[in-house]
C-alpha positions as CSV (number, residue, x, y, z in Angstrom):
1,M,-71.1,-19.1,-43.1
2,H,-73.4,-22.0,-43.4
3,A,-75.9,-21.9,-46.3
4,P,-79.4,-23.2,-45.6
5,S,-80.4,-26.4,-47.2
6,E,-83.0,-26.7,-50.0
7,E,-85.6,-27.9,-47.5
8,K,-85.5,-24.8,-45.3
9,I,-88.6,-22.7,-45.3
10,G,-89.2,-19.1,-44.4
11,D,-86.8,-16.3,-45.0
12,S,-83.6,-18.1,-43.9
13,K,-82.3,-18.3,-47.5
14,G,-82.9,-14.6,-48.0
15,I,-81.2,-13.8,-44.8
16,F,-78.2,-15.9,-45.8
17,V,-77.8,-14.1,-49.1
18,G,-78.0,-10.7,-47.3
19,E,-75.3,-11.8,-44.9
20,L,-73.2,-13.2,-47.8
21,K,-73.3,-9.8,-49.5
22,Q,-72.2,-8.1,-46.3
23,V,-69.2,-10.5,-46.0
24,F,-68.2,-10.0,-49.6
25,N,-68.5,-6.2,-49.2
26,H,-66.4,-6.3,-46.1
27,F,-63.5,-8.1,-47.8
28,C,-63.6,-6.1,-51.0
29,K,-59.9,-5.3,-50.8
30,Y,-58.9,-8.9,-51.4
31,H,-58.3,-9.9,-55.0
32,M,-59.6,-13.5,-54.7
33,K,-62.6,-14.8,-52.8
34,I,-63.8,-18.4,-52.8
35,L,-67.5,-19.2,-52.4
36,L,-68.6,-22.8,-51.9
37,D,-72.2,-23.8,-51.7
38,F,-72.7,-27.5,-51.2
39,N,-76.5,-27.1,-51.0
40,A,-76.9,-25.7,-54.5
41,K,-77.6,-28.1,-57.4
42,L,-76.6,-26.6,-60.7
43,G,-78.6,-28.0,-63.6
44,R,-77.6,-28.3,-67.2
45,E,-80.1,-25.7,-68.4
46,N,-78.9,-23.3,-71.0
47,I,-79.6,-20.3,-68.9
48,F,-76.7,-21.2,-66.5
49,K,-74.1,-21.9,-69.2
50,P,-72.8,-18.2,-69.5
51,T,-72.2,-18.2,-65.7
52,F,-71.1,-21.8,-65.0
53,G,-70.2,-23.3,-68.3
54,N,-71.2,-26.8,-69.5
55,E,-70.1,-28.8,-66.5
56,S,-72.6,-30.0,-63.9
57,L,-73.3,-33.2,-62.1
58,H,-77.0,-32.6,-62.0
59,H,-79.7,-32.5,-64.7
60,D,-82.0,-30.2,-62.8
61,R,-81.4,-27.2,-60.6
62,N,-82.8,-26.4,-57.2
63,D,-83.9,-23.0,-55.8
64,N,-80.5,-22.5,-54.0
65,V,-78.6,-22.3,-57.2
66,V,-80.8,-19.6,-58.6
67,R,-80.0,-17.4,-55.5
68,I,-76.2,-18.1,-56.0
69,V,-76.4,-17.3,-59.7
70,N,-78.2,-14.0,-58.9
71,F,-75.5,-13.2,-56.3
72,V,-72.4,-14.0,-58.4
73,T,-73.8,-12.1,-61.4
74,S,-74.6,-9.1,-59.3
75,K,-71.0,-9.0,-58.0
76,N,-69.3,-9.8,-61.4
77,I,-67.8,-13.0,-59.9
78,V,-66.0,-15.4,-62.2
79,V,-67.2,-19.0,-61.6
């Protein structure tokens, strides 16, 4: 799947997250799944540390990472 870039407007990001949930639910029998999102910029804000730890290349986050954080925490995914 191809994640929409930060500049995309409209509901394309919401549609992507919905499709991502369907894919993850379809492959629920597999022990390991890998999710890569090259459009998300994880910031160093304290709110993300429980999910992603202390490592980040960026000082500030973008909207895409908030969607990814919400997704991985809803699925109890280890990052």
